[in-house]
ZAKOLRO-969992 format. One line per 3 residues: number of its first residue (from 0); their letters; for each residue x, y, z of C-alpha. Coordinates in steps of 0.25 Angstrom, whole numbers, plus 5000, padded with zeros to 4 digits. Layout:
BEGIN
NUM) a) X:Y:Z  ...
This chain:
BEGIN
0) mff) 5000:5000:5000  5005:5014:4997  5001:5028:5001
3) eys) 5005:5041:4995  5006:5053:5005  4999:5062:4996
6) dak) 4986:5053:4999  4987:5055:5014  4975:5063:5019
9) ave) 4979:5075:5029  4971:5074:5041  4972:5086:5051
12) vvp) 4971:5079:5065  4972:5092:5072  4977:5105:5068
15) gli) 4992:5104:5064  4991:5088:5064  4989:5081:5050
18) rrt) 4988:5066:5049  4990:5059:5036  4987:5044:5036
21) lis) 4998:5039:5026  4995:5024:5026  4987:5014:5033
24) gdk) 4985:4999:5033  4978:4989:5041  4989:4989:5052
27) lmi) 4997:5002:5051  4995:5017:5048  5005:5028:5045
30) crf) 5001:5043:5047  5008:5056:5045  5006:5067:5055
33) dld) 5010:5081:5052  5010:5090:5065  5011:5105:5066
36) rgv) 5020:5110:5077  5012:5110:5090  5002:5099:5087
39) eip) 4999:5090:5098  4994:5076:5098  4988:5074:5111
42) vhs) 4990:5061:5120  4982:5049:5114  4983:5035:5112
45) hph) 4977:5025:5102  4977:5010:5099  4987:5011:5088
48) dqa) 5002:5010:5089  5008:5022:5083  5022:5025:5078
51) gyi) 5027:5039:5073  5039:5044:5065  5042:5059:5065
54) asg) 5045:5063:5051  5047:5078:5054  5046:5088:5065
57) kir) 5046:5086:5080  5035:5080:5089  5034:5077:5104
60) vtv) 5028:5063:5105  5023:5057:5118  5021:5042:5120
63) dgk) 5016:5036:5133  5021:5049:5140  5035:5050:5134
66) sld) 5038:5061:5125  5049:5063:5114  5051:5074:5104
69) lgp) 5053:5067:5090  5058:5072:5077  5060:5067:5063
72) gds) 5064:5052:5063  5059:5050:5077  5047:5040:5080
75) ysa) 5038:5036:5091  5028:5025:5094  5015:5026:5102
78) psg) 5009:5012:5105  4995:5009:5105  4987:5015:5117
81) vlh) 4999:5023:5122  4997:5038:5124  5005:5048:5115
84) sal) 5005:5062:5110  5013:5072:5101  5017:5086:5100
87) ale) 5023:5092:5087  5035:5100:5091  5036:5105:5076
90) atv) 5029:5101:5063  5030:5086:5063  5027:5075:5054
93) vvd) 5025:5061:5060  5022:5048:5053  5014:5038:5062
96) tfc) 5010:5024:5061  4998:5018:5068  4996:5003:5070
99) ppr) 4985:4999:5068  4980:5011:5059  4972:5022:5065
102) gdy) 4958:5021:5059  4956:5036:5062  4968:5039:5054
105) rd) 4963:5032:5041  4960:5043:5031
């Protein structure tokens, strides 16, 4: 299966946070998130395993009460059910994977 980026629908999750679902199969989903500086993703959890890769920018990610400022090339993981949050310290692009795919992120 193939997917061209030009076909990814931009969804404004909240002001300054754009999600594009890049590809989704039965067991895995990849999404791109573009965050403006100052955008905060509040503490939450979900039944999906999540792993993210910072493509550009700088973001503070908190997982299970532990925080770290991450930049290009860094990554993180938030296991199923674990509380996590993020704060964009500058304009940032994050590529996240979800397993299983998030039904609410299917376009």
